C-alpha positions in Angstrom: -145.1 7.8 -36.0 -143.6 6.6 -39.4 -145.4 8.2 -42.2 -146.9 5.7 -45.1 -144.0 4.5 -47.4 -141.1 6.1 -45.3 -138.5 3.8 -43.8 -138.0 3.7 -39.7 -134.8 4.2 -38.7 -132.7 1.1 -37.5 -132.5 0.3 -34.0 -129.0 1.4 -32.7 -128.8 -0.6 -29.6 -130.8 -3.0 -27.3 -133.8 -1.3 -26.5 -134.3 1.0 -29.3 -137.6 0.5 -31.0 -137.9 2.4 -34.1 -141.5 3.9 -34.9 -144.1 1.1 -36.5 -144.2 1.7 -40.6 -147.8 2.5 -41.1 -149.5 0.5 -43.6 -152.9 1.3 -44.8 -155.3 0.2 -47.6 -156.2 -2.8 -49.1 -153.9 -6.1 -48.1 -151.8 -5.2 -51.9 -151.5 -1.5 -50.9 -150.2 -2.2 -46.9 -147.8 -4.6 -48.7 -146.3 -2.1 -51.2 -146.0 0.5 -48.1 -143.9 -2.5 -46.3 -141.8 -3.5 -49.0 -141.0 0.4 -49.9 -140.0 1.2 -46.2 -138.2 -2.2 -46.0 -136.5 -1.8 -49.4 -132.9 -2.0 -47.8 -133.5 -5.0 -45.4 -135.1 -6.8 -48.4 -132.1 -5.9 -50.6 -129.7 -8.0 -48.0 -132.6 -10.8 -47.1 -129.7 -13.5 -48.9 -126.6 -12.3 -46.4 -128.7 -12.1 -43.4 -130.1 -15.6 -44.2 -126.6 -16.6 -44.5 -125.6 -15.3 -41.1 -128.5 -17.0 -39.6 -127.5 -20.4 -41.3 -123.7 -20.0 -39.9 -123.5 -17.8 -36.7 -119.7 -16.4 -36.5 -118.8 -18.3 -39.8 -117.8 -14.9 -41.7 -115.2 -16.8 -43.9 -117.8 -19.6 -44.8 -120.9 -17.2 -45.2 -118.3 -15.0 -47.6 -117.3 -18.1 -50.0 -121.0 -18.8 -49.9 -122.5 -15.5 -51.0 -121.5 -16.2 -54.4 -123.7 -19.7 -54.9 -126.7 -18.1 -52.2 -128.5 -16.1 -54.8 -129.3 -19.2 -57.2 -130.1 -21.5 -54.3 -132.1 -19.2 -52.7 -134.0 -18.3 -55.8 -134.7 -21.8 -56.5 -135.7 -22.7 -53.0 -138.3 -19.5 -53.1 -139.6 -20.7 -56.6 -140.1 -24.3 -55.1 -141.9 -22.6 -51.9 -144.0 -20.1 -54.6 -145.2 -23.3 -56.9 -146.1 -25.0 -53.4 -147.4 -22.9 -51.3 -149.4 -20.2 -53.8 -152.2 -22.8 -54.4 -153.3 -22.9 -50.8 -152.8 -19.0 -50.5 -155.4 -18.5 -53.1 -158.1 -21.1 -51.7 -157.7 -19.8 -48.0 -155.7 -16.9 -47.3 -155.7 -14.5 -50.5 -155.5 -11.3 -48.9 -151.9 -12.4 -47.5 -150.8 -13.4 -51.0 -151.9 -10.2 -51.8 -150.0 -8.4 -49.1 -146.8 -10.4 -50.0 -147.2 -9.4 -54.0 -147.4 -5.9 -52.4 -144.3 -6.3 -50.9 -142.3 -7.4 -53.4 -143.5 -4.7 -55.6 -142.5 -1.9 -52.9 -139.6 -3.5 -52.0 -138.3 -3.8 -55.9 -137.9 -7.7 -55.2 -138.9 -10.9 -56.9 -141.9 -12.0 -55.3 -140.5 -15.7 -55.2 -138.1 -14.1 -53.0 -140.6 -13.6 -50.5 -141.5 -17.4 -50.4 -138.2 -18.4 -48.7 -138.8 -17.1 -45.1 -142.2 -19.0 -45.1 -140.3 -22.1 -46.4 -137.9 -22.0 -43.6 -140.4 -21.5 -41.1 -142.3 -24.4 -42.1 -138.8 -26.2 -41.7 -138.1 -25.0 -38.1 -141.8 -25.8 -37.4 -141.3 -29.4 -38.4 -141.3 -32.1 -35.5 -138.1 -33.6 -36.8 -134.3 -33.0 -36.3 -133.9 -29.8 -38.5 -130.8 -27.6 -39.0 -130.6 -25.5 -37.0 -131.8 -27.1 -33.8 -135.5 -27.2 -32.7 -136.5 -24.0 -30.3 -137.3 -21.2 -29.3 -139.2 -18.4 -27.1 -140.9 -18.2 -23.5 -144.3 -17.2 -22.7 -146.3 -16.2 -19.8 -149.4 -14.8 -19.4 -152.2 -14.1 -16.3 -155.9 -13.4 -16.3 -157.2 -10.0 -15.1 -157.8 -11.5 -11.7 -154.0 -12.5 -11.4 -153.1 -9.3 -12.7 -152.0 -6.6 -10.3 -153.6 -3.9 -13.1 -156.8 -5.7 -13.4 -156.4 -6.7 -16.9 -154.7 -10.0 -18.9 -151.1 -9.5 -19.6 -149.1 -11.7 -21.9 -145.1 -11.3 -21.6 -142.7 -13.0 -24.0 -139.3 -13.3 -25.2 -138.6 -14.0 -29.0 -135.4 -16.1 -29.0 -133.5 -16.4 -32.3 -130.1 -15.8 -34.0 -129.3 -12.2 -33.6 -128.6 -11.7 -37.3 -132.1 -11.9 -37.4 -132.8 -8.3 -36.0 -131.3 -6.8 -39.2 -135.0 -7.9 -40.6 -137.2 -6.7 -37.6 -140.2 -5.2 -38.2 -143.1 -3.3 -36.0 -145.9 -2.4 -38.3 -149.6 -1.2 -37.8 -152.1 -2.5 -40.0 -155.3 -1.0 -40.9 -157.0 -3.1 -43.5 -159.7 -1.6 -45.5 -161.3 -4.5 -45.8 -164.8 -5.2 -44.1 -164.7 -7.4 -41.4 -161.0 -6.7 -40.9 -159.5 -5.4 -37.5 -156.3 -3.2 -37.3 -153.4 -4.6 -35.4 -150.0 -3.6 -33.9 -147.5 -6.2 -34.9 -144.0 -7.4 -34.5 -142.7 -9.4 -37.7 -140.1 -9.6 -39.9 -139.7 -7.3 -43.4 -140.3 -10.1 -45.8 -143.3 -11.4 -44.0 -146.9 -10.9 -44.8 -147.8 -12.4 -41.4 -146.6 -11.8 -37.9 -145.3 -13.3 -35.0 -147.3 -11.4 -32.4 -149.7 -8.5 -32.0 -152.7 -6.8 -30.7 -155.9 -6.0 -32.5 -158.5 -3.4 -31.6 -160.6 -5.6 -30.3 -158.0 -6.3 -27.5 -157.1 -9.7 -28.8 -153.6 -10.5 -28.2 -151.3 -13.3 -29.8 -148.0 -14.6 -28.8 -146.6 -17.2 -30.8 -143.7 -19.6 -29.8 -142.3 -22.3 -31.9 -143.5 -25.8 -31.5 -142.6 -28.9 -33.5 -145.6 -31.4 -33.2 -146.3 -33.9 -35.8 -149.3 -34.0 -37.7 -150.9 -34.1 -41.6 -151.0 -30.5 -43.1 -154.4 -29.4 -44.7 -152.4 -26.3 -46.4 -149.0 -25.2 -46.8 -149.7 -21.9 -45.0 -147.1 -20.9 -42.2 -148.3 -20.0 -38.6 -147.3 -16.3 -38.9 -150.0 -15.8 -41.7 -152.2 -17.8 -39.3 -151.5 -15.3 -36.2 -152.0 -12.3 -38.9 -155.6 -13.8 -39.8 -156.5 -14.3 -36.1 -155.7 -10.6 -35.5 -157.4 -9.6 -38.5 -160.6 -11.9 -38.1 -161.1 -12.4 -34.0 -162.1 -9.9 -31.0 -161.7 -12.4 -28.2 -159.8 -15.5 -27.0 -163.1 -17.6 -27.6 -163.3 -16.5 -31.3 -159.8 -17.0 -31.7 -160.1 -21.2 -30.5 -163.3 -21.4 -32.7 -161.1 -20.0 -35.9 -158.5 -22.7 -34.9 -160.6 -25.5 -35.2 -161.1 -25.1 -39.0 -158.3 -22.9 -40.8 -155.9 -25.2 -42.7 -152.0 -24.5 -41.9 -148.8 -26.5 -41.8 -146.5 -26.5 -38.8 -146.7 -26.8 -35.0 -146.7 -23.7 -32.6 -147.7 -22.5 -29.0 -150.0 -19.8 -29.0 -150.8 -17.5 -25.9 -153.8 -15.7 -26.2 -155.2 -12.9 -24.3 -157.9 -10.4 -24.6 -159.7 -7.6 -22.9 -162.0 -9.5 -21.2 -159.2 -10.6 -19.3 -159.6 -13.9 -20.6 -156.3 -16.4 -21.5 -155.1 -19.6 -23.6 -152.2 -21.4 -24.1 -152.9 -23.5 -27.3 -150.6 -26.2 -28.6 -151.0 -26.4 -32.3 -150.3 -28.9 -34.5 -151.0 -29.3 -38.4 -154.4 -31.1 -37.6 -155.0 -30.7 -34.0 -154.8 -28.4 -31.4 -155.1 -28.7 -27.3 -155.7 -26.0 -24.7 -154.5 -25.1 -21.3 -156.6 -22.7 -19.2 -155.6 -21.4 -15.4 -155.4 -17.9 -14.2 -151.1 -18.2 -15.2 -149.9 -19.7 -17.6 -146.5 -20.4 -19.1 -144.8 -22.3 -22.1 -141.8 -22.8 -23.8 -141.4 -24.6 -26.9 -142.7 -28.4 -26.0 -146.0 -29.9 -25.1 -147.7 -29.8 -21.5 -150.9 -31.3 -22.4 -150.9 -35.1 -22.8 -152.7 -34.9 -26.4 -149.8 -33.1 -27.8 -146.8 -35.0 -26.2 -147.3 -37.8 -28.1 -146.9 -35.4 -31.4 -144.0 -33.9 -29.8 -140.1 -34.6 -30.0 -139.4 -37.2 -27.5 -137.9 -35.5 -24.2 -135.0 -38.4 -24.6 -134.0 -37.3 -28.1 -130.7 -35.7 -28.3 -129.6 -33.2 -30.8 -127.7 -34.9 -33.7 -123.7 -34.8 -34.1 -124.0 -32.8 -37.8 -126.2 -30.4 -36.3 -124.4 -26.7 -36.2 -123.1 -24.9 -33.9 -120.9 -27.6 -32.3 -121.7 -26.6 -29.0 -125.1 -27.7 -29.3 -124.3 -31.5 -30.6 -125.4 -34.1 -28.1 -127.4 -31.8 -25.9 -131.0 -32.8 -25.2 -133.6 -31.4 -27.7 -136.4 -30.4 -24.9 -133.7 -29.3 -22.7 -133.6 -25.5 -22.8 -137.1 -25.2 -23.1 -137.8 -27.6 -20.0 -135.2 -25.3 -17.9 -136.9 -22.2 -19.3 -140.4 -23.5 -18.3 -139.5 -24.4 -15.1 -137.9 -21.0 -14.4 -140.4 -18.9 -15.6 -143.3 -20.8 -13.9 -141.5 -20.8 -10.6 -140.9 -16.9 -10.7 -145.0 -16.3 -11.6 -145.9 -18.4 -8.7 -143.9 -16.7 -6.1 -145.5 -13.2 -6.8 -149.1 -13.3 -6.8 -150.8 -10.3 -8.5 -148.3 -9.8 -11.2 -147.8 -6.1 -13.1 -146.6 -5.7 -16.2 -143.6 -4.7 -14.5 -143.0 -8.2 -13.0 -143.3 -9.6 -15.9 -140.7 -8.1 -17.7 -138.5 -9.0 -14.9 -139.2 -12.6 -15.6 -138.2 -12.1 -19.2 -134.8 -10.3 -18.1 -134.2 -13.3 -15.6 -130.9 -15.1 -15.6 -131.6 -17.9 -13.0 -130.2 -18.6 -9.8 -126.8 -18.2 -10.5 -127.7 -14.9 -12.3 -125.8 -15.8 -15.3 -127.6 -15.6 -18.7 -127.0 -18.9 -20.8 -129.1 -21.3 -23.3 -131.2 -22.5 -20.7 -132.3 -19.4 -18.9 -135.5 -17.1 -20.1 -133.4 -14.1 -21.0 -131.5 -16.3 -23.3 -127.7 -16.2 -24.3 -126.9 -19.4 -26.3 -124.3 -20.4 -29.0 -127.1 -20.1 -31.5 -130.3 -18.6 -30.1 -130.5 -15.6 -28.2 -133.4 -13.3 -26.7 -133.9 -10.9 -29.7 -137.1 -8.9 -28.9 -139.1 -8.6 -25.7 -142.6 -7.5 -25.1 -146.2 -7.1 -23.1 -149.2 -7.3 -24.4 -151.7 -5.2 -23.0 -154.9 -6.1 -24.3 -157.3 -4.0 -22.3 -155.3 -1.0 -23.2 -154.7 -2.1 -26.8 -150.9 -1.5 -26.5 -147.3 -3.0 -26.1 -144.3 -2.5 -24.5 -141.4 -3.8 -26.8 -137.7 -3.9 -26.6 -135.6 -5.0 -29.4 -132.7 -6.9 -28.0 -132.1 -8.7 -24.8 -134.7 -7.2 -21.7 -131.1 -7.8 -19.3 -129.5 -4.9 -21.3 -132.3 -2.1 -22.5 -135.3 -0.5 -21.5 -138.9 -1.0 -23.0 -140.8 1.6 -25.3 -144.5 1.6 -25.0 -146.6 1.7 -28.3 -150.2 1.6 -28.9 -153.2 1.2 -31.7 
């Protein structure tokens, strides 16, 4: 267990998970602890962003390093100006946490608005650079589980360079009616991609690209953190999603200690819900209500997108193929254990060779960088940093 304010050791190989950073106190104090623990990572944020944007282009990235700081700074200042009023109105605690991260990490606070701005760009229902993606999630109810509890399993697909910013943390907010949680996130973020709270609510976030009118420039990672801090069950989370302002699109997999699950397709101003005893989603809409807001199935990646290997491919190809394979595996197994679901995460398809369309993803831009199984009843997760075909999972709990 990593004490407050101490940096956790970096993961050395696929599967290694550093102890969670322990964040306690009010939101600003939790941010200060996170920033101090991640000071080295925050200090190289610009280089990591370049590596994510230009994979395999070391010379070009090195050449751009000299102009990157002013460009990154300008983007961060724009983000701070645009997003701060919405944070103040709707999510002040998470703004305080962001300020604390900057203080603890000894970086200017505007730099921390770069990652949320990038997230909002990736969430847009448009042809972005890089191309839309990523992640695969599966879930079963307690009735379909071999262990009698709901389970979520998820692969987080992203450029591998992003793992330099990986962070596992435990949050124990001092504020009343705010729950503690165990989260998977990135060093600069006040929010998270995935987590489980002390009440047994689990949330896993996949990118979605659904059109709609935003009521606030607030990224989905902040919304996920708010769900974990304020909700006890799938039902409460769905009720909160009806009202809380946000930007961007997402697919959220929800599960709780009572054994309930839901797949949520989330647009900035609308959401639809899928129910069942076994659910799978990737990055495209499956409900009739959301398909009309999604990127058209026949749309292709433009010729200007990097990397070149993706040009001309259908935007939804990988998402559809991963969904089909994960659904077939889940349908074939009957009652599923957490070990069964980790096998789904490590799957390389019928051919046995990982590529951009397999659940365990090995693509020219996106690869599986983190895998997890969330166990709501136990308030715990099994986590692997890297690709699940090449490592072992670590058990973590609240």
